[in-house]
C-alpha positions as a Python dict, from the first residue, in 0.01 Angstrom:
ca = {
    (1, 'M'): (0, 0, 0),
    (2, 'G'): (-209, -311, -28),
    (3, 'V'): (-470, -419, 220),
    (4, 'R'): (-273, -727, 320),
    (5, 'L'): (40, -524, 395),
    (6, 'A'): (-159, -262, 587),
    (7, 'M'): (-320, -528, 804),
    (8, 'K'): (13, -699, 865),
    (9, 'K'): (172, -370, 973),
    (10, 'E'): (-122, -301, 1203),
    (11, 'L'): (-93, -648, 1359),
    (12, 'M'): (281, -600, 1409),
    (13, 'G'): (216, -267, 1582),
    (14, 'L'): (452, -60, 1365),
    (15, 'D'): (231, 246, 1321),
    (16, 'N'): (384, 453, 1601),
    (17, 'S'): (712, 273, 1642),
    (18, 'D'): (1063, 351, 1521),
    (19, 'M'): (1085, 23, 1330),
    (20, 'L'): (1051, -2, 952),
    (21, 'T'): (973, -294, 726),
    (22, 'A'): (1177, -348, 410),
    (23, 'D'): (900, -189, 201),
    (24, 'D'): (898, 114, 431),
    (25, 'V'): (1275, 143, 400),
    (26, 'R'): (1257, 129, 19),
    (27, 'A'): (992, 404, 16),
    (28, 'H'): (1196, 613, 260),
    (29, 'L'): (1513, 570, 51),
    (30, 'A'): (1333, 660, -270),
    (31, 'N'): (1185, 975, -115),
    (32, 'S'): (1514, 1081, 45),
    (33, 'V'): (1722, 1027, -268),
    (34, 'N'): (1468, 1208, -486),
    (35, 'K'): (1474, 1508, -251),
    (36, 'Q'): (1856, 1523, -243),
    (37, 'T'): (1932, 1473, -610),
    (38, 'E'): (1744, 1436, -932),
    (39, 'Q'): (1950, 1140, -1050),
    (40, 'D'): (1749, 825, -1108),
    (41, 'E'): (2066, 615, -1126),
    (42, 'R'): (2169, 717, -776),
    (43, 'G'): (1832, 620, -632),
    (44, 'F'): (1837, 288, -814),
    (45, 'S'): (2188, 216, -687),
    (46, 'V'): (2100, 290, -324),
    (47, 'I'): (1783, 83, -336),
    (48, 'S'): (1961, -209, -506),
    (49, 'K'): (2233, -201, -237),
    (50, 'F'): (1963, -211, 29),
    (51, 'N'): (1790, -500, -148),
    (52, 'D'): (2118, -691, -156),
    (53, 'T'): (2178, -630, 215),
    (54, 'H'): (1817, -716, 302),
    (55, 'S'): (1824, -1042, 108),
    (56, 'R'): (2146, -1142, 286),
    (57, 'L'): (1988, -1072, 625),
    (58, 'V'): (1671, -1261, 538),
    (59, 'S'): (1872, -1563, 423),
    (60, 'G'): (2070, -1561, 748),
    (61, 'D'): (2404, -1438, 609),
    (62, 'V'): (2504, -1186, 876),
    (63, 'M'): (2878, -1240, 832),
    (64, 'R'): (2913, -913, 643),
    (65, 'K'): (2925, -601, 861),
    (66, 'T'): (2640, -357, 800),
    (67, 'Q'): (2537, -29, 959),
    (68, 'L'): (2174, -133, 945),
    (69, 'K'): (2049, -232, 1287),
    (70, 'F'): (1770, -484, 1263),
    (71, 'E'): (1564, -729, 1459),
    (72, 'R'): (1318, -997, 1368),
    (73, 'H'): (955, -962, 1464),
    (74, 'R'): (882, -1245, 1706),
    (75, 'L'): (543, -1340, 1558),
    (76, 'F'): (587, -1273, 1185),
    (77, 'N'): (966, -1336, 1178),
    (78, 'E'): (1006, -1036, 947),
    (79, 'V'): (1326, -830, 947),
    (80, 'L'): (1262, -480, 1086),
    (81, 'Y'): (1508, -190, 1073),
    (82, 'T'): (1550, 110, 1305),
    (83, 'R'): (1489, 447, 1144),
    (84, 'Q'): (1817, 591, 1280),
    (85, 'S'): (2026, 313, 1131),
    (86, 'V'): (1851, 351, 794),
    (87, 'D'): (1925, 725, 792),
    (88, 'A'): (2289, 663, 891),
    (89, 'W'): (2324, 397, 622),
    (90, 'L'): (2168, 629, 362),
    (91, 'S'): (2407, 912, 447),
    (92, 'S'): (2704, 675, 418),
    (93, 'Q'): (2583, 559, 77),
    (94, 'T'): (2519, 905, -66),
    (95, 'N'): (2847, 1062, 51),
}
């Protein structure tokens, strides 16, 4: 993690919260998929699906239904996801 990202997370107050940034979600997905299976393709597929969903949310396209619950940080306007919704989304993608 870079210094800039660490400072931004500290300023947003995410250290002890249940909210995750997109980078945190990608790291969490990579770790979870690697623990469940040893298939690199599966991990790449799950992360690319998340990236697609995240880019749609960032651009403002929320027409498509998603299990990921998110909110925008009021100061940094960054999309943050709840840990429970990320875990639920991951289980729906791996099953």
